[in-house]
C-alpha positions as CSV (number, residue, x, y, z in Angstrom):
1,M,-15.8,11.9,25.0
2,L,-18.2,13.0,27.7
3,W,-20.1,9.4,26.9
4,G,-18.5,6.8,29.8
5,V,-17.0,9.0,31.7
6,R,-15.7,7.4,35.4
7,A,-13.2,10.3,37.2
8,F,-11.4,8.2,39.7
9,Y,-8.6,10.5,41.8
10,Y,-5.3,9.0,42.3
11,D,-2.3,10.4,44.5
12,K,0.9,7.5,43.8
13,F,3.9,9.4,42.7
14,V,4.8,7.6,40.0
15,S,5.2,7.5,36.9
16,T,3.1,8.8,33.9
17,Y,3.2,5.4,32.2
18,E,3.2,3.7,36.1
19,T,0.2,6.0,37.4
20,I,-1.6,5.0,33.5
21,K,-1.0,1.1,34.1
22,D,-2.7,1.5,38.0
23,M,-5.0,3.1,35.6
24,S,-5.8,0.6,33.3
25,A,-5.4,-2.2,35.7
26,I,-8.7,-0.8,37.6
27,A,-11.0,0.5,35.0
28,C,-10.2,-3.8,34.4
29,K,-11.4,-4.6,37.0
30,K,-14.5,-2.6,37.8
31,G,-15.6,-4.1,33.7
32,Y,-15.2,-0.4,32.0
33,L,-12.8,-1.7,29.8
34,D,-12.2,-4.4,28.2
35,V,-9.6,-4.7,25.2
36,G,-10.3,-2.6,21.9
37,D,-10.5,0.5,24.3
38,M,-9.8,3.5,24.0
39,F,-9.0,4.8,27.7
40,I,-8.2,8.7,28.2
41,S,-6.1,9.6,30.8
42,L,-5.5,13.7,32.1
43,A,-2.7,14.8,34.8
44,A,-1.3,17.4,35.4
45,M,2.9,17.6,34.9
46,P,5.0,18.1,37.1
47,M,3.1,15.4,39.6
48,K,5.0,17.3,42.6
49,A,3.3,20.8,41.2
50,K,-0.5,20.1,41.8
51,G,-0.9,22.3,38.9
52,M,-3.6,22.5,36.5
53,V,-3.7,19.9,33.9
54,N,-1.8,20.1,31.0
55,T,-1.7,16.0,29.8
56,L,-3.6,14.4,27.8
57,S,-3.2,10.6,27.1
58,V,-5.3,8.6,24.9
59,T,-4.3,4.4,25.0
60,E,-5.8,1.2,22.9
61,I,-6.2,-1.4,25.9
62,G,-4.2,-4.5,24.4
63,S,-5.3,-6.1,27.2
64,C,-7.4,-5.8,31.2
65,S,-4.3,-8.8,32.6
66,F,-2.3,-6.8,34.2
């Protein structure tokens, strides 16, 4: 999992779905992701508590036209 890791700071307080959608779009625009790639995101839930990471999401990129 360390191969090809790109970390981004993201400070919007929106839903998990919106966060993953935003980050996928940013990574696609920067050329880090392409259709068929797997996107892994980590989060602390609830977001406003700013605790330790307790959520992992794996998403397959179906489209890079957000």
